[in-house]
N, C-alpha and C positions, 0 to 999 in steps of 0.2 A: 154698631160694633161688629166687626167681622171675626170669623173664627175659621181655623183650618179644619176641614171635615174629611180630608182624604189626601193620601200621598201614594205615589207609585214610582217604582224604579224598574228599569229593564236594561239588560246588557245583551248584545248580540254579536256574533262573530261576523266580521265584514266578509270573509270568504264564503260564508253561507249565503249571504245575499247575492254575491257574485255568481255562485253556482245556480241559484234559483233563476236569476236573470238569463244566464247562458242556456239553461235548460228550457225555460218557458217563454223567454223574451217578453214581448209586448203584453201577452196575456197576464204574466206575473205582475208587471207594472200596473196595468189597469185594474187588477183585482185589489191592490193594496193602496195605490197612490192616486191623488187627484191630478188633473192635467198640469196645474201650476207647479206641483211638487216634481212631477216627471221632468218638465221643462227645466226647472232650476237645476236638478241633479245631472241631467244629461248634457248640460252646457259645460260641465266640468271635465277636465282631462281624465280624471279618475272619478267616476260617479258613485262608486260603491260605498265609500265612507259616508257620503251624504244620504244615499238611499238607506243605508243601515241605521244612521242616526234618526231618520224620520220613521223607520220601522219601529225602533226602540221607543221613540216618543209616543207613537200610537199605542203600543203595548203598555207603557207606563201610564198613559192617560186612561186606558181601559181600567187598569187596576185602581187608580186614584178615584175615578168617578164611581166605580162600583162600591167603594167604601162610603161614598156619599149617597148611595141609593139610586144612582143614575146608571142605566145600562145602555150602552151604545152598541147596537148589533153589527154594524158594518165598519170595516176599515176606513172606507171613504167617507164615513160620517165624522171623521176627525181630520181637520186641515192643519198642517204644519207649515207655517210661513215665517216671514220676517217682519218685525216692526220697522217703522221708518228709521229708527236709530240702529238697525242691524241685529237687534236681539231676536232670538227665535221666539215664536209665540204660537199658541194653539187657538183654533176657532172650532167650537163644537156647537152648531146651531141647536141641537136637541138637548143642550144642557144650560137652559136659561137660569139666571139668578146665581151663577157661580163665577168666580174669577179663577183663571188657570195660570199657573206660573210654570215655565219650562226651562230646564237647563239641559244642554246637549254637550257631549264631548266625544271625540274619537281619537284613536291612535292607529297604529299600523294594523292591528288584528281585531280590535273591538270598538263598538260604539255603545255609548251609555246615555240614557235619558232619565231625568227625574222630573216628576210633575207634582205640584202641590195644588190642591183645590181649596179655595176660600169661599165661604158663604157669608153674605151680608146679614 
């Protein structure tokens, strides 16, 4: 029987991510995102909502995992990808034994992510 052992939510202003990218460029991207995340986002005409959603997902994941007693010290220790059916998913190699559920959304100004951690 599985049980929920952590939840996390985060909201970020999309213009904040745009400003960070414009100021620090590739250094900003490589500090936060994995190569596949950068490639996915930069293929879009407007990459900032997708970059912001992934930033929020990582923050929400930090929060949810910390409630479960798991601490991930690096941004790049959390991978945000897509399942074969198109749903967003998380991969955190240093968090074995848990299932992660991710929901992402964004509008014109904000991106929001919610993560639920389940333990078997």
